[in-house]
C-alpha positions, 0 to 999 in steps of 0.5 A, spaced: 461 439 703 464 442 697 467 437 691 474 438 690 475 440 683 483 441 683 487 435 684 495 436 685 495 429 682 492 432 675 498 437 676 503 433 677 501 428 671 500 434 666 507 436 668 511 430 668 507 428 661 510 435 658 517 434 661 517 427 657 514 430 651 520 435 651 525 430 652 522 426 646 522 432 642 530 433 644 531 425 643 528 426 636 532 432 634 538 428 636 536 422 632 535 426 626 541 429 626 545 422 627 541 419 621 543 425 617 550 424 619 550 417 618 547 418 611 553 423 609 558 418 612 555 412 608 556 417 602 563 419 603 565 412 605 562 408 599 564 414 594 572 413 597 572 406 597 569 405 590 574 411 588 580 406 591 577 400 587 577 404 581 584 407 582 587 401 583 584 398 577 586 404 573 593 404 575 594 397 573 591 398 566 595 404 565 601 401 567 600 395 563 598 399 557 605 403 558 608 396 557 605 394 551 605 400 547 611 404 550 607 410 550 609 415 556 602 418 557 600 411 560 606 412 565 604 419 567 597 417 568 599 411 572 604 415 576 599 421 577 594 416 580 599 412 585 603 418 588 602 425 591 595 427 591 593 422 586 586 418 587 589 412 590 593 416 595 587 420 597 581 415 597 585 411 602 587 417 606 580 419 606 577 412 608 582 412 614 580 419 616 573 417 616 573 411 620 573 403 618 570 398 623 575 392 625 573 387 619 573 392 614 580 394 616 582 386 616 580 387 608 584 392 607 590 389 610 589 383 606 589 387 600 595 390 603 599 384 604 597 381 596 599 388 594 606 389 597 608 381 597 607 381 589 603 386 585 608 392 588 614 388 586 612 386 579 610 393 578 617 396 580 620 390 576 616 393 570 617 400 571 625 399 572 625 395 565 621 400 561 623 406 564 631 405 566 632 400 561 627 401 555 626 393 555 618 393 554 618 386 553 621 385 560 616 390 563 610 386 559 613 380 561 613 382 569 606 384 569 603 379 564 604 372 568 598 368 571 600 369 578 600 377 577 593 376 574 590 372 580 593 377 585 590 383 581 583 379 581 584 378 588 586 385 590 580 387 586 575 382 590 578 385 596 576 392 595 569 390 592 568 386 598 570 393 602 565 397 599 559 392 600 561 391 607 561 399 608 555 400 605 551 394 608 554 396 615 552 404 614 545 402 611 544 397 617 546 403 622 541 408 618 535 403 619 536 402 626 536 409 627 530 410 623 526 405 627 528 409 633 526 415 630 519 412 629 519 409 636 520 416 639 515 419 634 510 414 636 511 416 644 511 423 642 504 422 639 502 419 645 504 424 650 501 429 646 495 426 646 496 425 654 498 432 655 492 435 651 487 430 655 490 433 661 490 440 659 483 439 657 481 436 664 484 441 667 480 447 663 474 443 665 475 443 672 477 450 672 471 452 669 467 448 674 471 451 679 469 458 676 462 456 676 462 453 683 465 460 685 459 464 681 454 460 685 457 461 691 457 468 690 449 468 688 447 464 694 451 469 698 448 475 695 441 472 696 443 471 703 444 478 704 438 480 701 434 476 706 437 479 712 
């Protein structure tokens, strides 16, 4: 009885390993794109959250400088930051468009509450006193109280916490994606070894089959010569 060289089990094992390898390659590419997207998103969110914090601090400093020095340039700087396409407006808009998690939205809500309930009214009183009444003493007094200073500190702390939360969240996401990418890479290497081994085994068996066929031909030729 002739030994069977070709096995359908080898064929299916080779085919399945090849299909799994293709799937791993596809997942690896997708994960790489996700990592690239997450890096870009982290960069944008951190940049705009930092800009939002810096713009808030800068706007308050400009307003205080205006009240203290009566120099109109400081008021123009303040107005340019907080209105229209100013940095404070733009950075907040971009943060909301890119997307924040619930806890990050809660931090912004705390900032908004502090800003709307005390900081904004005090700023308005200072501007009305300085611009409409030219009473810079009253303007300076409106934004020089201990309570106002405490709310400014609280607002800055909220925005700093927001930046840290965004960075930590996105960094954690990127780390998880990197772990997934490494696992997929290991699977790809194992499947490559498996696929390569099966291909080598198939080649050796086909070579053996060809040799057997050649032997059969020689035996057939010898039998014909004897006859």
